[in-house]
Structure formats: C-alpha cells, structure tokens
C-alpha positions as CSV (number, residue, x, y, z in Angstrom):
1,X,11.1,66.8,-34.1
2,X,8.7,69.4,-32.1
3,X,5.6,68.3,-33.9
4,X,7.0,64.7,-32.7
5,X,6.6,65.3,-29.1
6,X,3.3,66.1,-28.6
7,X,1.7,63.1,-30.8
8,X,4.0,60.6,-29.1
9,X,2.4,61.8,-25.4
10,X,-1.1,61.5,-27.3
11,X,-0.2,58.0,-28.8
12,X,1.1,56.4,-25.4
13,X,-2.3,57.6,-23.7
14,X,-3.8,54.6,-24.1
15,X,-1.2,52.6,-23.2
16,X,-0.6,54.4,-20.3
17,X,-4.2,54.0,-19.0
18,X,-4.1,50.4,-19.4
19,X,-1.0,50.1,-17.6
20,X,-2.3,52.4,-14.7
21,X,-5.7,49.7,-14.6
22,X,-3.6,46.9,-14.8
23,X,-1.3,48.2,-11.7
24,X,-4.6,49.0,-10.1
25,X,-5.7,45.6,-10.4
26,X,-2.6,43.9,-9.6
27,X,-2.6,45.7,-6.2
28,X,-6.2,44.8,-5.4
29,X,-5.5,41.4,-6.4
30,X,-2.1,41.3,-4.3
31,X,-4.0,43.2,-1.5
32,X,-7.1,40.3,-1.6
33,X,-4.3,37.3,-1.8
34,X,-2.5,38.9,1.2
35,X,-5.5,39.3,3.2
36,X,-6.6,35.9,2.5
37,X,-3.0,34.7,3.6
38,X,-3.2,36.3,6.6
39,X,-6.6,34.9,7.3
40,X,-5.9,31.5,6.8
41,X,-2.7,31.9,8.4
42,X,-3.9,32.7,11.7
43,X,-5.1,29.5,13.8
44,X,-7.9,28.8,14.1
45,X,-9.5,28.8,17.7
46,X,-10.2,25.2,19.3
47,X,-13.4,25.9,22.0
48,X,-14.0,23.2,24.5
49,X,-17.6,23.8,24.7
50,X,-18.3,20.9,27.4
51,X,-17.8,17.4,28.9
52,X,-19.5,14.5,30.4
53,X,-18.1,11.8,32.3
54,X,-19.5,8.4,33.0
55,X,-21.1,7.8,36.7
56,X,-21.2,3.7,37.1
57,X,-24.4,2.5,39.1
58,X,-24.0,1.5,42.7
59,X,-24.1,-2.0,41.8
60,X,-20.8,-2.1,39.3
61,X,-18.7,-1.3,42.7
62,X,-16.1,-3.6,43.7
63,X,-15.0,-3.6,47.2
64,X,-12.0,-4.7,48.1
65,X,-13.8,-7.7,50.1
66,X,-14.9,-8.8,46.9
67,X,-12.1,-8.2,44.8
68,X,-10.0,-10.4,47.0
69,X,-12.9,-13.2,47.6
70,X,-12.7,-13.3,43.8
71,X,-8.9,-14.2,43.7
72,X,-9.2,-16.8,46.0
73,X,-12.2,-18.4,44.7
74,X,-10.4,-18.3,41.5
75,X,-8.2,-20.9,42.9
76,X,-4.7,-18.8,42.4
77,X,-1.8,-19.7,43.8
78,X,-0.5,-18.3,47.4
79,X,2.0,-16.1,45.8
80,X,-0.2,-14.9,43.2
81,X,-2.8,-14.0,45.7
82,X,0.1,-12.3,48.3
83,X,1.0,-9.7,45.3
84,X,-2.2,-8.6,44.4
85,X,-3.0,-8.0,48.0
86,X,0.1,-6.5,48.4
87,X,-0.3,-4.0,44.9
88,X,-4.2,-3.0,46.3
89,X,-3.2,-2.0,49.5
90,X,-1.0,0.8,47.8
91,X,-3.5,1.3,45.5
92,X,-4.8,4.4,47.2
93,X,-8.4,3.3,46.0
94,X,-11.6,3.5,47.7
95,X,-14.5,1.1,48.0
96,X,-16.3,2.9,45.3
97,X,-14.3,1.9,41.8
98,X,-16.4,-0.4,39.4
99,X,-15.9,-2.7,37.1
100,X,-18.5,-4.4,34.6
101,X,-21.1,-7.0,36.6
102,X,-20.2,-9.7,34.3
103,X,-16.5,-9.6,35.7
104,X,-17.8,-9.8,39.4
105,X,-18.7,-13.3,39.0
106,X,-16.9,-16.4,39.7
107,X,-16.3,-17.7,37.5
108,X,-15.5,-14.8,34.9
109,X,-17.7,-14.5,32.3
110,X,-15.9,-13.5,29.4
111,X,-17.6,-12.9,25.5
112,X,-17.5,-10.1,22.9
113,X,-21.1,-9.4,23.3
114,X,-20.6,-8.7,27.0
115,X,-17.5,-6.6,26.0
116,X,-19.8,-4.7,23.8
117,X,-22.4,-4.0,25.8
118,X,-19.9,-2.7,28.3
119,X,-18.4,-0.4,26.1
120,X,-21.9,1.0,24.5
121,X,-23.2,1.3,28.3
122,X,-20.6,4.0,28.8
123,X,-20.4,5.6,25.2
124,X,-24.1,6.5,24.7
125,X,-24.8,7.1,28.6
126,X,-21.9,10.2,28.5
127,X,-22.7,11.1,24.9
128,X,-26.4,11.6,25.9
129,X,-25.7,13.4,29.0
130,X,-23.3,15.6,26.9
131,X,-26.0,16.1,24.6
132,X,-28.9,16.8,26.7
133,X,-27.1,19.4,29.0
134,X,-26.1,21.1,25.8
135,X,-29.0,21.0,23.4
136,X,-27.4,19.5,21.0
137,X,-28.7,17.7,17.9
138,X,-26.6,14.8,16.9
139,X,-27.3,15.6,13.1
140,X,-25.1,19.1,14.1
141,X,-22.2,16.9,14.7
142,X,-19.7,17.2,11.9
143,X,-16.8,14.6,13.2
144,X,-16.7,11.7,15.9
145,X,-13.6,10.1,17.2
146,X,-13.5,7.8,19.9
147,X,-10.8,5.7,21.4
148,X,-10.2,2.6,23.4
149,X,-6.6,1.0,23.3
150,X,-7.5,-2.9,23.7
151,X,-11.4,-3.2,21.9
152,X,-11.3,-2.5,18.5
153,X,-14.6,-4.4,17.2
154,X,-15.8,-4.4,13.8
155,X,-18.4,-2.0,13.2
156,X,-16.1,0.6,15.0
157,X,-16.8,2.5,18.1
158,X,-17.2,5.8,16.5
159,X,-19.8,3.9,14.2
160,X,-21.7,2.6,16.7
161,X,-22.3,6.2,18.5
162,X,-22.9,7.5,14.5
163,X,-25.6,4.3,14.2
164,X,-26.9,5.0,18.1
165,X,-27.4,8.7,17.6
166,X,-28.4,8.9,13.8
167,X,-26.3,11.1,12.5
168,X,-25.4,12.6,9.2
169,X,-24.4,10.3,6.4
170,X,-21.7,12.7,6.1
171,X,-20.4,12.7,9.4
172,X,-16.6,11.9,9.5
173,X,-15.5,9.1,11.9
174,X,-12.4,7.8,13.3
175,X,-11.2,5.8,16.0
176,X,-7.9,4.9,17.5
177,X,-6.8,2.1,19.2
178,X,-3.5,0.7,21.2
179,X,-2.7,3.9,21.6
180,X,-2.8,3.4,26.0
181,X,-4.1,5.7,28.3
182,X,-2.6,8.9,26.8
183,X,-5.4,8.6,23.7
184,X,-7.4,10.9,25.0
185,X,-5.2,14.0,24.3
186,X,-4.1,12.0,21.1
187,X,-7.7,12.2,20.0
188,X,-8.0,16.1,21.1
189,X,-4.9,16.4,18.8
190,X,-6.8,14.9,15.8
191,X,-9.7,17.1,16.3
192,X,-8.5,20.1,16.9
193,X,-6.5,19.3,13.1
194,X,-9.7,18.2,11.9
195,X,-11.4,21.4,13.1
196,X,-8.4,23.4,11.8
197,X,-9.2,22.2,8.3
198,X,-13.0,21.7,8.0
199,X,-13.8,24.8,9.4
200,X,-17.3,26.0,11.5
201,X,-17.3,22.4,12.5
202,X,-18.5,20.4,16.0
203,X,-16.0,17.5,17.3
204,X,-17.3,14.5,19.4
205,X,-14.5,13.0,20.9
206,X,-15.6,9.5,23.1
207,X,-12.8,8.3,25.3
208,X,-13.1,4.8,27.1
209,X,-11.5,1.4,27.7
210,X,-13.0,-2.3,27.6
211,X,-11.9,-4.1,30.7
212,X,-13.7,-7.0,29.8
213,X,-12.2,-9.0,27.4
214,X,-8.4,-7.7,28.6
215,X,-9.2,-9.3,32.6
216,X,-6.5,-11.2,33.0
217,X,-7.1,-14.8,34.2
218,X,-3.7,-16.2,34.2
219,X,-0.8,-16.3,37.2
220,X,1.7,-14.1,35.2
221,X,2.0,-11.2,38.1
222,X,3.1,-8.4,35.6
223,X,-0.2,-8.9,33.9
224,X,-2.1,-9.4,37.3
225,X,-1.3,-5.6,37.5
226,X,-3.4,-4.3,35.3
227,X,-6.7,-6.2,37.3
228,X,-5.4,-4.1,40.3
229,X,-5.2,-0.8,38.7
230,X,-8.1,-0.2,35.9
231,X,-11.1,0.2,36.2
232,X,-14.9,1.3,34.3
233,X,-15.2,4.5,33.4
234,X,-15.5,7.2,30.0
235,X,-15.8,10.7,29.4
236,X,-17.5,12.4,25.7
237,X,-15.9,15.8,25.2
238,X,-17.4,18.5,22.5
239,X,-14.9,20.7,20.6
240,X,-15.7,23.3,18.3
241,X,-14.1,26.0,15.6
242,X,-17.3,27.9,15.3
243,X,-17.3,31.5,15.9
244,X,-20.4,31.6,17.0
245,X,-19.2,29.5,20.0
246,X,-16.9,31.3,21.4
247,X,-19.6,32.7,24.3
248,X,-20.9,29.8,25.4
249,X,-17.1,28.0,25.4
250,X,-15.9,26.6,28.7
251,X,-11.8,26.4,27.0
252,X,-10.0,27.5,24.4
253,X,-7.0,24.9,23.3
254,X,-3.8,26.6,23.9
255,X,-1.1,23.8,23.1
256,X,-1.0,20.1,22.3
257,X,2.7,18.7,22.7
258,X,3.2,14.9,22.1
259,X,6.2,13.0,22.8
260,X,6.7,9.5,21.5
261,X,9.8,7.2,22.5
262,X,8.6,4.2,21.0
263,X,11.8,4.4,19.0
264,X,13.8,2.9,22.0
265,X,12.8,-0.6,22.5
266,X,13.0,-0.4,26.7
267,X,10.1,2.3,26.5
268,X,8.8,0.2,23.8
269,X,8.4,-2.8,25.9
270,X,7.1,-1.3,28.7
271,X,3.8,-1.8,28.4
272,X,3.0,-4.8,26.2
273,X,-0.1,-6.9,25.4
274,X,1.4,-10.6,24.8
275,X,0.0,-14.3,26.0
276,X,1.6,-15.9,28.9
277,X,2.9,-19.8,29.6
278,X,-0.9,-20.8,29.1
279,X,-1.4,-19.1,26.3
280,X,-3.6,-16.5,28.1
281,X,-3.8,-13.2,27.0
282,X,-2.5,-9.9,29.1
283,X,-1.2,-6.8,29.7
284,X,2.5,-6.8,30.8
285,X,3.6,-3.6,32.9
286,X,7.3,-3.7,33.8
287,X,8.9,-2.9,36.5
288,X,11.2,0.0,35.2
289,X,8.0,1.9,34.3
290,X,8.3,5.1,36.1
291,X,12.1,5.6,34.9
292,X,10.6,5.5,31.2
293,X,7.5,7.9,32.5
294,X,9.9,10.3,33.6
295,X,12.3,9.9,30.7
296,X,9.3,10.5,28.4
297,X,7.9,13.7,30.5
298,X,11.5,15.5,30.6
299,X,11.2,15.0,26.7
300,X,7.6,16.7,26.9
301,X,8.3,19.5,29.2
302,X,11.6,20.7,27.2
303,X,9.0,20.5,24.2
304,X,6.2,22.2,26.1
305,X,8.4,24.6,28.6
306,X,9.6,27.6,25.5
307,X,5.5,27.5,25.1
308,X,4.1,28.5,28.4
309,X,7.3,29.4,31.0
310,X,7.8,33.1,31.8
311,X,11.3,33.7,30.3
312,X,12.7,34.2,33.8
313,X,12.5,30.4,34.1
314,X,13.6,29.6,31.1
315,X,16.5,31.3,31.6
316,X,17.2,29.9,35.0
317,X,16.7,26.4,33.2
318,X,18.8,27.1,30.4
319,X,21.5,28.2,32.9
320,X,21.3,25.5,35.0
321,X,21.8,23.1,32.0
322,X,25.0,24.8,30.8
323,X,26.4,24.5,33.9
324,X,25.7,21.3,34.7
325,X,27.7,21.0,31.4
326,X,30.6,22.4,32.2
327,X,31.0,21.7,35.2
328,X,29.7,17.9,35.4
329,X,31.8,17.1,38.4
330,X,30.0,19.4,41.0
331,X,27.1,17.4,40.3
332,X,24.4,20.3,41.1
333,X,21.2,18.9,39.7
334,X,19.5,20.6,36.9
335,X,17.1,23.4,37.9
336,X,13.6,22.5,37.7
337,X,11.4,25.1,36.0
338,X,8.1,26.0,38.6
339,X,5.2,25.4,36.7
340,X,3.3,26.8,39.1
341,X,4.0,29.9,37.2
342,X,2.6,29.0,33.9
343,X,-0.2,26.8,35.0
344,X,-3.4,27.6,37.7
345,X,-4.6,23.4,37.9
346,X,-2.9,20.4,36.9
347,X,-4.3,17.3,35.4
348,X,-2.2,14.4,36.1
349,X,-3.2,10.8,34.2
350,X,-4.2,9.0,37.6
351,X,-2.1,6.0,36.4
352,X,-1.3,5.1,39.7
353,X,-0.3,6.7,43.3
354,X,3.3,6.3,42.3
355,X,3.2,7.7,38.9
356,X,1.3,10.8,40.4
357,X,3.8,11.2,43.4
358,X,6.4,11.0,41.3
359,X,5.1,13.8,39.1
360,X,4.6,16.0,42.2
361,X,8.0,15.5,43.6
362,X,9.9,16.2,40.3
363,X,7.9,19.3,39.6
364,X,7.9,20.1,43.0
365,X,4.4,20.5,43.0
366,X,1.9,21.5,46.1
367,X,-0.7,18.9,47.3
368,X,-3.6,20.8,46.1
369,X,-2.0,20.8,43.1
370,X,-2.3,17.0,42.4
371,X,-5.9,16.8,44.9
372,X,-7.8,16.0,41.8
373,X,-5.7,13.7,40.2
374,X,-5.4,11.8,44.4
375,X,-9.0,11.5,44.3
376,X,-10.2,10.4,40.8
377,X,-8.2,7.7,41.9
378,X,-9.6,7.3,45.0
379,X,-13.0,7.4,43.4
380,X,-12.9,6.1,40.3
381,X,-9.2,3.9,39.7
382,X,-7.8,4.0,36.9
383,X,-9.9,4.6,33.7
384,X,-7.0,5.3,31.3
385,X,-7.6,7.7,28.5
386,X,-10.8,9.7,30.4
387,X,-9.3,9.9,33.9
388,X,-8.0,13.5,33.2
389,X,-11.6,14.5,32.5
390,X,-12.6,13.1,35.6
391,X,-10.0,15.5,37.2
392,X,-11.2,18.7,35.3
393,X,-14.8,17.8,36.2
394,X,-13.3,17.8,40.5
395,X,-11.6,21.0,39.7
396,X,-15.1,22.8,38.4
397,X,-17.1,21.0,41.1
398,X,-14.9,22.6,44.0
399,X,-15.3,25.8,42.4
400,X,-11.4,26.1,41.9
401,X,-11.8,27.5,38.1
402,X,-11.9,31.1,37.3
403,X,-11.6,32.6,34.3
404,X,-8.2,33.3,32.8
405,X,-7.0,30.3,34.8
406,X,-4.7,27.6,32.6
407,X,-4.6,23.7,32.9
408,X,-2.2,21.2,32.0
409,X,-3.3,17.9,31.3
410,X,-0.4,15.3,31.1
411,X,-1.5,11.6,29.9
412,X,1.3,8.8,29.4
413,X,0.6,5.6,27.5
414,X,1.9,2.8,26.0
415,X,4.6,3.1,23.2
416,X,6.0,4.4,24.9
417,X,3.9,8.0,25.0
418,X,3.9,11.5,27.1
419,X,1.3,14.0,25.7
420,X,-0.1,17.2,27.0
421,X,-2.4,19.7,26.3
422,X,-2.8,23.3,27.9
423,X,-6.4,24.6,28.2
424,X,-7.5,28.2,29.1
425,X,-10.5,29.2,30.8
426,X,-12.6,31.6,28.9
427,X,-16.3,30.7,30.9
428,X,-17.4,33.8,32.7
429,X,-20.3,31.9,34.6
430,X,-20.6,29.7,37.6
431,X,-19.5,25.7,36.7
432,X,-22.4,22.8,37.0
433,X,-21.2,19.7,39.6
434,X,-20.8,17.0,37.7
435,X,-22.8,13.7,37.8
436,X,-20.0,12.3,38.5
437,X,-18.9,14.4,41.1
438,X,-22.2,15.0,43.0
439,X,-20.7,14.3,46.5
440,X,-17.7,16.5,45.9
441,X,-18.5,17.5,49.2
442,X,-16.9,14.8,50.7
443,X,-14.2,15.6,48.8
444,X,-11.1,15.6,49.6
445,X,-10.7,12.4,51.9
446,X,-7.0,11.9,53.5
447,X,-5.9,8.5,51.3
448,X,-3.1,7.1,53.9
449,X,0.5,5.7,52.0
450,X,-0.8,2.2,52.9
451,X,-4.6,1.5,52.7
452,X,-4.9,-1.7,55.3
453,X,-7.4,-4.3,54.1
454,X,-9.3,-6.2,57.1
455,X,-8.8,-10.2,56.7
C-alpha cells in the first residue's frame, strides 16, 4: 500500500496537467466570449453628422393673393372659396411659402414627369448641399433611405438618389411611403437599426413630399384643406455609426419612441386618401384630428417620459394618476410633467398652427419653446416630414444650441402615429447658419391669430 501512493500520484500527473490546460483554455474562451458579449451588447452610438434643408427659389413663392386668384379662376363654388379663405386666414403663413411652378398655373398642369421633376429638384439639391458642405464622397454612403408619403414611383426615390450620385453597387437602398408627416423619424429609426447591425457605416436619409399629383382640384372641404396647408420642402440627413465620426458629429441619438394608433378606427381614418363624388383623388383630414393627435401624443409621452424625465417629475406624475384613480369624483386634473426639465429645445412638427398651439398649451411650454415651429410654419408652411429639420436648423441659426443640450423632435402622421426622437448636442464649434435661414436676423416675427387678407 505504501508503495502504491507515489505511483498513483505520478500516474495522475498527466491527467492533472491536461485538466489544468483545459481549465485555462476554457477560462480564456469564456473570458473572450464575455468580452465579445459585452462589446456587442453595448449599444452602438448613432451620430448625426449634419443635415441640409431645401430653400426654394423666390420664383416658387405662393403669395396669398396668388393662391386666392387661382381659387377664383378655377371656378369653385362660393362656399368652397369662403372655406379656403377662412383656413388661409388662420394658417399663420407668410408670403414666402412655395409650391412647384406648374401648380400655380391656370388651369393646373398635373403629370407624372412634372411630379418627378418636383421631387428630384428638392432631393438632388439638398443631398448636393450636404455632400459639398461635409466633403462626402457619394461612394462612402452605405445606406440610403428616402421617404415621401403620397408619391411612390418606379424606380423609387432612393434609387433616383443612388443613380444621380453614382453610389456603390452594394449600397443598401430603401423607400418609405404612406407613413405621413412622421416618416422622417421613422426613417431615422430604420437607419439606427441598420447602422447598429452594419457597424462603421454611413446612412443618408432624404425626407420630402410631392405636392404635384396630390394637389386637390375638387370641391370636398376636408380634401381642400391640404391645399391650404402643405408646401414645398425637403431635408437630407447624414447619420453614422463610425467611431471616427464622434469628434465631428453634431448630435448623438439618445432615444426614439414610436406610437401607432392604427388599431383604433377613428384614429386610422382621420387622415385618409380617397376619391370624392367626382372621382377626384384627395387626402381628407377629419375635424377630430386634434383629439386623435392628443391621444397619440399622450401615449407617446407615457413611453418616453420614464426615459428622459427626472425622477421627481415621474414621481409627481405617477402620484397624480393614483390619486385620480382612487378619488375620481374630485375631478382634479392629472399632473403634466415639466418636460422643460428634460429638454432645452423642442421641434414640434409644423402641421398647422392649431397643432403647435395645442402642444404648447398641453405641455405648458413657453413662447420661446415653440418659436422654431411657429417660424418654420410661417416661412415654409407644412413641409411634411422635413419640418422638424427646418426647426432644428432655426435653433442652430439663432445661436441657441450648446454642447450638452437635449432636443425633442415630435412628429405626427397618418395612421395615426406620434413619433419622438431625442438628440443630445455633442458639438463644440459654432454652428453655421443654414441656407434655408440665411435671413435669420429677421426672425422671430409676430404672427397674429388671424392674418387679414386684402380683398
């Protein structure tokens, strides 16, 4: 027995060496896998390098007098004329809003080639400005996303951009349609997901809308409303997931929250493309759109609030809801969190004066908080999905943006949708004044509640 112990120890040495080696190898593998897991689990930062907004030439302007002249010359009913005058009086528009030249003619000229000409004029202009300003080689772009709700030609708008700028054959190209005025933020969400999967990539987003084929020539008041509100515009946005772009980025994406109320029939039908009794195509906007937008915004805020609000504001909001549930007979209103403690800047979709005023009132915002939205609506009108970028350009041009500031972009769209994007400024240098706001020294201006039109 005494002589066997050393032999057992000696005979087990190879096994011990093998075990130690395997143990060490497994530890290295596990450590490597953990490191890889932590690396890829960490969210890849999404940077906004720059953006450009389209500034139509002065020859595209649609003064109110020209709009009313076209209405009269198209032999509309007196009631329809009175309706459009009333809407225009409350629009908050200046004399500078623009439409494609063909729509200012009498009679209106509508054709597919003219519609294509409209969108490529806007898209190619803003993309060229963006590339030139940032010295971007088009072949460096990995992802192209375009969005225009009511115009979906073949080839797609994104393909037109790829063709015009001779991008690479393996560029990823997408076009979003039918998403309404909130499509710009949806495009950012798609770009974010793609950039995090395809790391170290550049994404180009082009947001615009086509007025041409969708200018309503009938007599249905809910459809005539779109002619009074929508105007020509567009924006190009450059996003990156490349580490090397961190030092030159303007903003970093913090949160993106999307709310869709399409499961509700009233919400689904409040903005609807259809034909009227004369078989003319138009987009109908219901009278209840403000209530629908309010409900969508409330749901969006409920999802966004916990991500951005200070704990004290969340606590007060939660406590007010509990009190409201326990003592409903008191009829005490639910506490509205102070979003000014979460954001320094607000870019509210310039869908109309009533929309901006409703959000200003319901969120207890100050006049300066909604100034970018009101001035964008005043100068450019409702440019659909691109309006939030005109507003961000306004803030930069006024010198209000500083490193560390947080921006809340809010957009509404058919379906019905309310989408939010939160950006944090990471830029140290002075912001350049965008071409769209080259006359920024003239703003803000006073916009009365009712803009009188000379007869």
